[in-house]
C-alpha positions in Angstrom: -13.9 -9.5 8.6 -15.1 -6.1 9.4 -18.8 -5.6 8.7 -20.4 -2.2 8.0 -24.0 -2.3 8.9 -24.9 1.2 7.7 -24.6 4.9 8.3 -25.9 6.0 11.8 -27.5 9.4 12.0 -27.1 11.3 15.2 -30.5 11.2 16.9 -30.6 14.7 18.0 -29.6 16.1 14.6 -32.1 13.9 12.8 -34.9 15.0 15.2 -34.2 18.7 14.6 -34.0 18.3 10.8 -37.1 16.1 10.3 -39.4 17.4 13.0 -40.8 14.0 13.6 -40.2 10.7 15.3 -37.1 9.0 13.8 -36.9 5.4 12.6 -33.2 5.0 11.7 -33.7 1.7 9.8 -37.1 1.3 8.3 -36.0 -1.6 6.1 -35.1 -3.7 9.2 -38.5 -2.9 10.8 -40.2 -4.4 7.7 -38.0 -7.4 7.9 -38.8 -8.3 11.5 -42.2 -6.9 12.5 -45.0 -9.3 13.4 -46.6 -10.5 10.2 -43.4 -9.9 8.3 -40.3 -12.2 8.2 -36.9 -12.8 9.6 -34.0 -13.4 7.3 -33.7 -17.2 7.0 -30.7 -19.3 6.0 -31.5 -19.0 2.3 -32.2 -15.3 2.5 -35.9 -15.8 2.2 -38.5 -14.2 4.4 -40.0 -16.5 7.0 -42.8 -15.6 9.3 -42.1 -15.3 13.0 -43.7 -13.9 16.2 -40.9 -11.8 17.6 -40.5 -8.1 16.6 -36.8 -7.5 16.9 -37.1 -4.1 15.1 -37.3 -2.5 18.6 -33.6 -3.4 19.0 -32.5 -2.2 15.6 -32.8 1.6 15.8 -29.0 2.3 15.6 -26.1 0.8 13.7 -22.4 0.5 14.1 -19.2 -0.7 12.5 -18.0 -3.9 14.1 -15.7 -6.9 13.6 -18.1 -9.6 12.4 -17.8 -13.0 14.2 -18.4 -15.7 11.6 -19.8 -18.2 14.1 -21.2 -18.3 17.6 -18.1 -20.0 18.9 -16.0 -17.3 17.4 -17.9 -14.6 19.2 -17.9 -16.7 22.4 -14.1 -16.8 22.3 -14.0 -13.0 22.3 -16.4 -12.4 25.1 -15.9 -12.7 28.9 -19.5 -14.0 29.5 -21.7 -16.3 27.5 -25.0 -17.5 28.9 -28.4 -18.8 27.7 -31.7 -18.4 29.5 -35.1 -16.8 29.2 -36.3 -13.2 29.1 -37.5 -12.4 32.6 -38.8 -9.0 31.7 -38.0 -5.4 30.7 -37.5 -2.3 32.8 -36.7 1.3 32.4 -32.9 2.0 32.2 -30.9 5.1 32.7 -31.7 8.4 31.1 -28.6 10.3 29.8 -27.8 13.8 28.7 -26.8 14.1 25.0 -25.8 17.8 25.0 -27.0 20.8 26.9 -30.6 21.6 26.0 -30.8 18.6 23.6 -33.2 15.6 23.6 -32.3 12.9 26.2 -30.8 9.5 25.5 -33.2 6.8 27.0 -32.1 3.2 27.7 -34.1 0.1 28.4 -32.9 -2.9 30.3 -33.5 -6.5 29.3 -33.6 -8.8 32.3 -32.4 -12.4 31.6 -32.7 -15.4 33.9 -29.7 -17.6 33.1 -30.4 -21.3 32.8 -27.2 -22.4 31.0 -23.9 -20.9 32.1 -21.4 -21.3 29.4 -18.6 -18.9 30.2 -17.7 -16.4 33.0 -21.0 -16.7 34.9 -20.3 -18.9 38.0 -19.2 -16.8 40.9 -19.9 -13.5 39.2 -21.4 -11.3 41.9 -22.7 -8.8 39.3 -25.3 -11.4 38.3 -27.1 -12.1 41.5 -29.5 -15.1 41.5 -28.4 -15.8 38.0 -30.0 -12.7 36.7 -28.4 -10.6 34.0 -29.4 -7.0 33.3 -28.6 -5.9 29.7 -28.7 -2.2 28.9 -30.0 -1.4 25.3 -30.9 1.7 23.4 -34.6 2.6 23.8 -34.6 4.3 20.4 -35.9 7.6 19.0 -37.8 10.2 20.9 -40.9 12.0 19.6 -40.4 15.7 18.7 -42.9 18.0 20.3 -42.4 21.6 19.6 -44.6 22.6 22.4 -42.0 21.3 24.8 -38.3 21.8 25.2 -36.2 19.0 23.7 -35.2 17.5 27.0 -38.9 16.8 27.7 -39.4 14.8 24.6 -40.4 11.2 25.4 -39.3 7.9 23.8 -41.4 6.7 21.0 -41.2 3.1 22.4 -42.1 2.4 25.9 -40.9 -0.5 28.1 -44.3 -2.1 27.5 -43.6 -2.0 23.8 -40.4 -3.9 24.2 -42.2 -6.5 26.4 -44.9 -7.0 23.8 -42.3 -7.3 21.0 -40.0 -9.8 22.8 -42.1 -11.1 25.7 -41.1 -12.8 29.0 -40.4 -16.5 28.5 -38.6 -16.0 25.2 -35.4 -18.1 25.0 -32.2 -16.0 24.6 -28.5 -16.2 24.5 -26.3 -13.3 25.6 -22.6 -12.5 25.0 -22.3 -9.6 27.5 -19.7 -7.7 29.5 -20.1 -5.6 32.6 -20.8 -2.1 31.4 -18.3 0.6 32.3 -19.5 3.9 33.8 -21.5 6.0 31.4 -19.5 8.8 29.7 -22.6 10.9 29.4 -24.2 12.6 32.4 -26.8 10.3 34.0 -30.0 12.3 34.7 -32.0 9.3 36.0 -30.7 5.9 37.0 -33.9 4.2 35.9 -35.5 1.3 37.8 -33.4 0.1 40.7 -31.3 -3.1 40.2 -30.9 -5.8 42.9 -28.0 -5.4 45.3 -24.6 -6.0 43.7 -26.1 -6.3 40.2 -24.5 -4.3 37.4 -25.7 -3.3 34.0 -24.2 -5.2 31.1 -23.8 -4.4 27.4 -23.7 -6.6 24.4 -22.0 -6.2 21.0 -24.1 -6.1 17.8 -24.1 -9.9 17.5 -24.5 -10.4 21.2 -28.2 -11.1 21.5 -29.8 -14.2 19.9 -33.4 -15.2 20.5 -35.4 -18.3 19.6 -38.7 -17.3 17.9 -41.4 -19.5 19.4 -43.5 -19.5 16.3 -40.6 -20.5 14.0 -39.7 -23.2 16.5 -43.1 -24.8 16.0 -42.9 -24.8 12.3 -41.5 -27.8 10.4 -39.8 -25.8 7.7 -36.3 -27.2 8.5 -35.1 -23.6 9.0 -33.5 -22.2 12.1 -35.8 -20.6 14.7 -32.9 -18.4 15.9 -33.1 -14.7 15.3 -30.5 -12.0 15.8 -31.6 -9.3 18.2 -29.5 -6.2 17.2 -28.3 -7.6 13.9 -29.5 -10.4 11.5 -27.6 -13.7 12.0 -27.2 -14.1 8.2 -24.8 -11.8 6.4 -24.3 -13.5 3.0 -25.2 -17.0 2.0 -25.3 -19.8 4.5 -24.2 -18.9 8.0 -22.8 -21.0 10.9 -25.1 -18.9 13.1 -28.1 -20.6 11.6 -26.9 -24.2 11.6 -28.4 -24.8 15.1 -32.2 -25.1 14.6 -33.1 -23.8 18.1 -31.6 -22.5 21.3 -30.9 -26.0 22.7 -28.9 -26.8 19.7 -27.0 -23.5 20.0 -26.2 -24.3 23.6 -25.1 -27.8 22.7 -22.9 -26.5 19.9 -21.0 -24.1 22.2 -20.6 -26.8 24.8 -19.1 -29.1 22.1 -16.6 -26.3 21.4 -15.5 -26.3 25.0 -17.7 -23.5 26.4 -19.2 -25.0 29.5 -19.1 -24.3 33.3 
């Protein structure tokens, strides 16, 4: 099944046309902001504490994996752990004289290695560094476009999805950037490499939802909602421990 999650506007073009900060998906911000809801297994809004809208500024076409085990079968690495922190990622050139493309890095401490983790030197001390889009920049006509700054800071990401949050990642080691790298960002440990995840490749456990006795899953998709239509195998596990156990029962274990 191929899922189309929406039409993605080019950031630079949108900035030049609107003259303001760009939110590429306001509907999803309303869905996941603090005080709003995440999409539950019945399509009803349920209140959570994480704000995954910071991860949903861009959209893409992709081959939808109907279950976590289906995605795990496609990916070289599968691991669960906790958010260790956030740091500034690379800054890339979009085009000559245009606004820059800022990246943020999610640092994950792996506690459950399910596939492709053991012996991987690019994850020293069981730390994974996942590169993500930092989102829109703020247009300032008093400055040239390459000096416009990101609307969301690293601190904003840490406040929205704080350290200690349980997470599962389905990453791969990131190939070299095609765009010109103007700033490498915060230094990584020796031998560590940046990783990337597909649209379904980040799953968090919302701590507030985990405390509720609603019977609904506390799992929340990072870049994309876990539910697409009707009941979803992604939401059958009620928490991260159950998701880890589910994948182990399907043969994903190291």
